[in-house]
Each structure stands twice: as C-alpha cells, then as structure tokens.
N, C-alpha and C positions, 0 to 999 in steps of 0.2 A: 668793564669788559667791552671791547669794541663790537660793533654789530657784525663784523665779518667772522667772529668766532662763535656766534649764537647758532646752535644746531638748527637745521631746517626741518620742519615737519614734513611728513609724507605728502600732505595736501599741498604744501608750498612747493615741494619738489615736483609734483605733478603739474602744478601751475607753470613752473619755469619750463618744464619739458614741452608743455602744450604751446608755448610761445615760440618754440623753434620752428624754422621753416620746414616745409615738406621735402625740400631738396638740400637740406643741410649737408655740407661737405661733399656734395655731388658736383660732377663736371658735365656741363651740357654744351654740345656743339649744335649750332643752328645754322643751316644753310638758307640763303635768301633772307638773312636776318637783319638787313639794313633798312627795311621798310615794312609797312603793312602788318600782316599776321606774324611774320618772323620777328620783327622788332618788338611787337607786343609780347610775344612769347619770351624773348630775351629779358625784357623788363620784369615780367611776372616771375620767371625762374630765378632771376637774381634776387628779387624780393623774398623768395622762398629759400634763400641760402645757397644757391648754386653758383659755382664759378662758370663764367660764360665765355664761349668762343663763337664769334660771329663770322660767317663766311659769306661774302657777297661780291658781285662783280661791279657794283657801283663804285665809281672813282672816289666817292666820298665816304666809303665804308668806314675807314678808320676815324674820320671826323664825326660821323654819325654815332659811332660807338662811344667816343669820348664825351659827346654831348648828352647821351642818354643813359650810359651805364657807368659803373664805378671804375676806378683806375686799375683794377685787377683784370678787367675784361680784356680779352684778346681779340683783335680784329685782323682777319686775313682776307686780302683781296684775291679773287680768282673766279674761275668759271667751272661749274660742275661738269661740263662736257670735256674738260681737259684733265686727263689723268695726272699729269705732272702737277697741276694746281692742287688737285686733291691730295697727292702725296705730300706736297709742301704744307697743306693745311694740317695734316696729321703729324708731320714731323714737328711743326711748331706747337701743336697741342701737347704732344708728348714732352717736349722740352719744358713747357710752361706748367703742365698739370699732371703728366704721367699716365693719364687714363681718360676714358670716356664712360660716364654712367648713363647718359641719355643722349640720343641722337635724334634731332628733329630734321626730317628730310622735307624741306619746305620750298627750295628753289624751284621756280617754274614760271611759265609764261602762258598767257591766255590770248588766243587770237581766234576769232570766229569768222568762218567763211562757208557759204553753201558749197556742196560737194562739187558742183560744176566749175567753181572758181578756184578750187584747190590745185596747186601745182606741186611738183616734186620738192621744190625748195621749201615751200610752206610746210609740207608734211614732215620733211626731214628735220627742219629746225625745231618744231614743237616736240617731236619724238626724241630728238637728241637731248634737249634740256629736261623735259618732263620725265622721260623713261630711262634713257641711257644715263643721264646725269644722276638720277636717283639710285639706279642700280649700282653704279660704281662708287657713289658716295658711301653706300653701305658696305660694299665689298672691301674698299680700302680702309674702312674704319675697324674691321673685324679684329685685327691684332690688339687694338687699344681698348676694345669694349670689355668692361669689367664683368665678372660673374654676376648674373642677375641684372644686367643693364636693360634699358628699354629703348626701343626704336619706335618713333611715330612718323608715319608717312602722311603728308598733307595731300589729300586727294580733292574730291569735289562731289557735292550732291548731284551734279549733272549726270553722274553715272547711273542714277536711278530713274531718269526721265529722258524722253526723246526731245531735247531742246534743239530747235532748228538752227542750223549753221554751226553746230558744235561737234560735228562728226569726228574730226581729228583730235580736238582738245579732249572730248569725252572719252575717246579711245585710250588716250594716254593716262587719264585718271583711272579708268577701269583696269589698266595694266598695273597700276600701283596697288589697287585693291587685291588683285591676284597675287602680286609679289608678296604682299604682307602675309597672305595665307601660307604660301610656300615657305617663306623664311621663318614663319612662326614654328613650323615643324622642324626645319633644319637646325635652328638655333636653340631650340628648347633644351637639348642636353646641356647647354651652357647656362641655362636659367634665364636666357635673354627673351624678353617678351616683345613681340612686334604687333603693332596695331595701326589702324588707319583712322585718321580724322578727316571727315568730309564736310567742309563748310558749305552752307548755302550762300546766297548773295551777301557779300560783306562790303561794308563801306571802307575800302582801302585804296591806296594809290594804284593798285593793279587795275582797277576799273578805268582809270584814266589812260592806261597803256593799251587798251583795246585798239586794234588796227582798224578804227572806224572814225569818221568825222565826229566832232564833239556833239553835234546835234543828234546824230544817230545813237551815240552812247547815252545821252540824256533820255532820248525816247525809249531806248531799250531798258534803261533803269526804271523809268516810269511804268513801263509795261510789267516789269518783274514785280514791282511793289504792288501794282494793281492785282496781280495774281497771287500775292503772298498772303497767307492766313493772318499774319501779324501786321501786315501793311507797313513793313519797314525792313531795312537791311539790318543785318547783324553787325556787331562791332568786332574789331580785331581783339579787343580786350576780352570779349566773351569767348572767342576762339582760344585765347591764351589759357583761360580757366579750364576749358575742355582738354587742351593739350597737357596741362598740369596733372589732371586726373589720370590720363593715360601714362604719363611719365613717372608718376610717383607710386609709392606703395599702396595708395588708396585703391589702385586697380590690380593688386597683386594676384588675383585669381582670374585675370582677363588677358587673353592673348588671341591673336588672329581675327579680332572683330573689326567692324567698321562702325565708328561712332558718327552718326549723321547729325550735325549741328546746324540745322537749317530753319529753325522756327516752325517746323511742321510742314514746310513747303512740299516735300515729297510724300507726306503721310496723310494730309488732311484735304 
C-alpha cells in the first residue's frame, strides 16, 4: 500500500490544518506596499497564504515586487490621490483575483513643520495623500470587498500625544482613526471589519524621507529613542505581525479599534 492511501488520523489532520497560513486563499491589497511597513506586510501576508496586490507610486514598484514576492503577486504603479489610478488598481485586481479579502490602507507621507512654517501647499499635499487618498482607496474598493473582508488603516501613535512640529501630519492620522470608527458602522452589515493600526517610531525608509536635513533627522531620532520606554525603534516586521492580527480571523470579534503598537511610548 502506498503512503498516499493510508488514512490520516484526526490528530494528523489537525496538524496539517494548523500548518496552513492565516490568510490561506485570501487576496490582500496593500497601498504604499513597495517599502517599509507596507512591504513587510506584503511579505508576511504572502507567507500566510495570501495572494498579494501591491500599489505604489515608486517607479520601481514592479521591480521591488518581483524581488521580494512570488511570481503570482501583482504590482500596480499609481498614486492614491488619483482616482483614475485607483480605478485601474481595482480593475487589474479583479482581472487577476476577482475579489479583495483584506485591504491595507498604508500609503502616506510624513513631513514635520512648526505651525508658523506651514503653508497651503504643505497642508494640502499631506491631507491629499494621507486622508483623501485613504478615503478613496476604500471607497473604490467597496465593490470588490468580499463578505467578511477586513480593512486596516495605518495611522500613527502621534495622534495620542502632542508632538511638536507634527500638527498637520498628526491631524491627518487622527482623521484616519475617525474614519475607521465611522466605516466600521457603515460596513458592518456586510460583515466587513475596519480597524486602525497606529505604529510608534519605526525604523523604515520613511524616516529618511522627512523634509529635514540628515543631521536634524538623526538628532530627532536620538531624541525619540531617549524618550522611549524600550529605548529602540520598532521594526516593520513587528508592525506586519500586528497588521496580520487585525486582517485575519484571529481578530474576528474586533472592529472599530485603534491598535497602538508603539512599545509603550504613549502609555508609560
């Protein structure tokens, strides 16, 4: 008798099932997925069995996806502030996978300025990407979201504190927290859960994109570590694990919350 015909015991069946990923046969769309937290989430979700769609404005988005994910992953280049780009993202997602089971709203920018230095262009650019982009990312995805889908908005722990120079950035992230609450109620009849993940200081390329001289960024980073209970930045991989919890059935009785993953920065 070949081993393939030997009946499997219940214990063995349970063992096989336990080895399946938490997102087996799911389709995940991740905006801002070509670097930092977004890319770490894409890798983690793929490892957990999901089919991945990465949306990013980086010219090398497709190349980054090829280098980091399997050949089934879909890369779509575009900007979340452009409705036509979002429409194209979801047309391609539908053609490739037919549905969306989890949507990670991660695309965003961080620029810090004291209020007296903020002009209209600075204000509009951050709100357009962080708030308008997030809003229409979700709106345009609605027809493809499956029954019981999950949405995770990536905000920031700065909404919990008064960090100098972050007035515009913090306001955009607070808007995401509010949006998650409202949409949790609106989408609950479809079984769609909406939650917010708010990271503390994370060691990602985003830190290098602050609109400040390198010396100031380094000084700012040293100051933040000095204030931090754990005396370190978090990692993108740690945020990916938190996002997995909110995206998977592990959090099936959770909606409308803000999961603050900041190493205790805003609590201790």
